[in-house]
C-alpha positions as CSV (number, residue, x, y, z in Angstrom):
1,M,-7.6,17.6,-18.3
2,K,-6.1,14.2,-18.7
3,I,-6.9,11.9,-15.7
4,A,-5.1,8.8,-14.7
5,L,-8.0,6.9,-13.0
6,L,-6.8,4.2,-10.6
7,G,-9.6,1.7,-10.2
8,K,-13.0,1.7,-11.9
9,G,-15.1,0.2,-9.1
10,K,-18.2,1.7,-7.6
11,T,-17.0,5.3,-7.4
12,G,-14.5,5.2,-10.2
13,G,-17.2,3.9,-12.5
14,K,-19.3,6.9,-11.5
15,V,-16.5,9.2,-12.5
16,I,-16.4,7.6,-16.0
17,E,-20.2,7.9,-16.2
18,L,-20.2,11.5,-15.2
19,I,-17.5,12.5,-17.7
20,N,-19.1,10.6,-20.6
21,D,-22.8,11.5,-19.9
22,N,-22.1,15.2,-19.4
23,N,-19.5,15.6,-22.2
24,L,-17.0,17.0,-19.7
25,P,-13.8,18.4,-21.1
26,H,-11.7,15.6,-19.6
27,T,-10.1,12.4,-20.9
28,Y,-9.1,9.4,-18.7
29,T,-7.1,6.3,-18.7
30,V,-8.1,3.5,-16.4
31,F,-5.3,1.7,-14.6
32,D,-6.2,-1.6,-13.0
33,R,-5.1,-5.2,-13.0
34,S,-5.6,-5.5,-16.8
35,N,-3.6,-2.2,-17.3
36,P,-1.1,-1.9,-14.5
37,M,0.2,1.6,-13.8
38,T,3.8,2.6,-14.6
39,V,5.6,5.9,-13.9
40,E,6.0,6.6,-17.6
41,Q,2.3,6.0,-18.3
42,L,1.2,8.1,-15.3
43,R,3.3,11.0,-16.5
44,L,1.3,11.3,-19.7
45,H,-1.6,12.7,-17.5
46,D,-2.3,15.9,-15.7
47,V,-3.6,14.4,-12.5
48,I,-4.0,11.0,-10.8
49,L,-7.4,10.1,-9.3
50,S,-7.4,7.1,-7.0
51,F,-10.2,5.0,-5.6
52,L,-8.0,2.0,-5.0
53,P,-8.5,0.1,-1.7
54,G,-6.2,1.5,0.9
55,D,-3.7,-1.5,1.0
56,V,-3.4,-1.4,-2.8
57,F,-2.8,2.3,-2.8
58,V,-0.1,2.1,-0.2
59,D,1.6,-0.8,-2.1
60,N,1.8,1.4,-5.2
61,I,2.5,4.8,-3.5
62,E,6.1,4.9,-4.5
63,I,5.1,4.6,-8.2
64,I,2.5,7.3,-7.8
65,K,5.0,9.6,-6.0
66,S,7.6,9.0,-8.6
67,S,5.3,10.2,-11.4
68,G,5.6,13.7,-9.9
69,I,2.1,14.8,-11.0
70,P,-0.8,16.0,-8.7
71,V,-2.9,13.3,-6.9
72,V,-6.4,13.2,-5.7
73,T,-7.2,10.2,-3.6
74,G,-10.2,8.8,-1.9
75,S,-8.4,5.6,-0.8
76,T,-9.1,4.8,2.8
77,G,-8.4,2.1,5.4
78,F,-4.9,3.3,6.3
79,K,-3.3,6.2,8.2
80,W,-1.3,8.9,6.6
81,T,2.2,9.0,8.1
82,D,5.2,11.1,7.5
83,E,6.9,8.2,5.8
84,L,4.0,7.8,3.3
85,I,4.2,11.5,2.2
86,Q,8.0,11.8,2.3
87,G,9.4,13.0,-1.0
88,L,6.2,14.5,-2.5
89,T,7.1,16.7,-5.4
90,A,3.5,17.7,-6.3
91,P,0.3,18.7,-4.5
92,W,-1.9,15.9,-3.2
93,V,-5.5,16.0,-2.0
94,Y,-7.0,13.2,0.1
95,A,-10.5,12.7,1.3
96,T,-12.4,10.2,3.4
97,N,-15.6,11.4,1.7
98,F,-15.8,13.5,-1.5
99,S,-19.3,14.9,-0.8
100,L,-19.2,18.7,-1.1
101,G,-22.3,18.7,1.1
102,M,-20.1,17.2,3.9
103,N,-18.8,20.8,4.4
104,L,-22.2,21.8,5.6
105,V,-22.1,18.8,8.0
106,H,-18.7,20.0,9.2
107,E,-20.1,23.3,10.2
108,M,-23.0,21.7,12.0
109,I,-20.7,19.3,13.9
110,N,-18.5,22.2,14.8
111,T,-21.5,23.8,16.5
112,L,-22.5,20.6,18.3
113,S,-18.9,20.1,19.5
114,K,-19.4,23.2,21.7
115,A,-21.9,21.2,23.8
116,R,-19.4,21.1,26.7
117,N,-19.9,24.8,27.1
118,L,-23.6,24.2,27.9
119,F,-23.9,20.8,29.4
120,N,-22.1,18.7,32.1
121,D,-23.8,15.4,31.4
122,Y,-24.0,14.4,27.7
123,S,-22.8,11.8,25.2
124,F,-22.0,11.5,21.5
125,S,-22.5,8.5,19.3
126,I,-22.0,7.7,15.6
127,H,-23.7,4.9,13.7
128,E,-22.5,4.3,10.1
129,V,-23.9,2.0,7.5
130,H,-22.2,0.9,4.2
131,H,-22.4,-1.8,1.6
132,T,-21.1,-5.3,2.4
133,K,-18.0,-4.9,0.2
134,K,-16.6,-2.0,2.2
135,L,-13.8,-3.6,4.2
136,D,-12.8,-0.9,6.7
137,A,-14.9,-0.3,9.8
138,P,-15.5,2.2,11.2
139,S,-15.5,4.2,8.0
140,G,-13.1,7.0,7.3
141,T,-16.0,9.4,7.4
142,A,-17.1,8.2,10.8
143,L,-13.5,8.7,12.1
144,T,-13.4,12.1,10.5
145,W,-16.7,13.1,12.2
146,K,-15.2,11.9,15.5
147,D,-12.2,14.2,15.0
148,W,-14.6,17.1,14.2
149,V,-16.6,16.4,17.4
150,N,-13.3,16.4,19.4
151,D,-14.8,14.5,22.3
152,D,-15.5,11.0,23.4
153,V,-17.6,9.3,20.7
154,E,-18.9,5.8,20.5
155,I,-18.9,4.5,16.9
156,T,-20.9,1.5,15.7
157,S,-20.7,0.1,12.2
158,E,-23.1,-1.9,10.0
159,R,-22.5,-3.5,6.6
160,T,-25.6,-4.4,4.7
161,G,-26.8,-4.6,1.1
162,D,-25.6,-1.9,-1.3
163,V,-25.9,1.1,1.0
164,I,-23.7,3.9,-0.4
165,G,-23.1,5.6,2.9
166,D,-25.3,6.6,5.8
167,H,-23.8,8.4,8.9
168,I,-25.8,9.4,12.0
169,L,-24.4,11.5,14.8
170,T,-26.5,11.6,17.9
171,F,-26.0,14.0,20.8
172,T,-27.8,13.0,24.0
173,T,-28.4,14.6,27.4
174,A,-30.7,13.4,30.2
175,N,-33.7,15.3,28.7
176,E,-33.1,15.8,25.0
177,K,-31.6,14.3,21.9
178,I,-30.2,15.9,18.7
179,T,-29.5,13.9,15.6
180,L,-27.5,14.8,12.5
181,R,-27.6,12.5,9.5
182,H,-25.9,12.5,6.1
183,E,-27.1,9.9,3.7
184,A,-25.5,9.5,0.2
185,L,-28.3,8.8,-2.3
186,D,-26.0,8.4,-5.4
187,R,-22.3,7.7,-5.7
188,K,-22.2,10.6,-8.2
189,I,-21.8,13.0,-5.3
190,F,-18.4,11.4,-4.6
191,A,-17.5,11.6,-8.4
192,E,-18.5,15.2,-8.6
193,G,-16.4,16.1,-5.6
194,A,-13.4,14.2,-6.8
195,L,-13.5,15.9,-10.2
196,W,-13.9,19.2,-8.5
197,A,-10.7,18.4,-6.5
198,C,-8.9,17.4,-9.7
199,E,-9.5,20.9,-11.0
200,K,-8.3,22.5,-7.9
201,V,-5.3,20.4,-6.9
202,R,-3.0,21.7,-9.6
203,D,-3.1,25.2,-8.1
204,L,-2.1,24.1,-4.6
205,N,1.4,24.1,-3.0
206,I,3.4,20.9,-3.0
207,G,2.3,18.7,-0.1
208,L,-0.7,16.8,1.3
209,H,-4.0,18.7,1.5
210,N,-7.3,17.7,3.1
211,F,-10.3,17.8,0.8
212,Q,-12.7,19.0,3.5
213,S,-10.3,21.9,4.4
214,L,-9.9,22.8,0.7
215,S,-13.6,22.8,-0.1
216,L,-14.6,24.5,3.2
217,K,-12.5,27.5,2.1
218,E,-14.7,27.8,-1.0
219,L,-17.9,27.5,1.1
220,L,-16.8,30.3,3.5
221,K,-15.7,32.7,0.8
């Protein structure tokens, strides 16, 4: 598989490391400031994998769409709108978090979200911690967790050191507390999930697909 890798930052670099260290059957071309993407160059690849900052991704989305090849993107910090996905001619997969283990978290949160059936007085809160270079707050993962809870959720954010990603969901009643935590120990988990999505995206229908929904189907087979 020929991958057009947009950005080789913290996670993009892990994709390169994973491919090289494990002799995976993939080749890649890095597109960044020193090698700007063009429609013609993108079309020489099987799939586009983006870890660009959200604003940069949006600024280049017309070039990406014009290539007509499948896209896997972990770019965050913006909202998907009908205007952004208008004119897609290939399948796209997007994620706020490429951790395959996040699907287990999804199932756990789905259970916690049923708290309203048992309790009248309760609250949910999420605290997320990331490295100091992460610009968006709250994180896309925290917002996704809030959607999964489907209730009022207080979100707090912290930016410190080189923390990869630490998310804590707390469910509290007057007499008990339940805590669910997902901590990323190595950015390779995101690289692994992204490459998994690259292998799956070419078999999908044209349009925008959510990574969590796609991988959850595999989990529940």
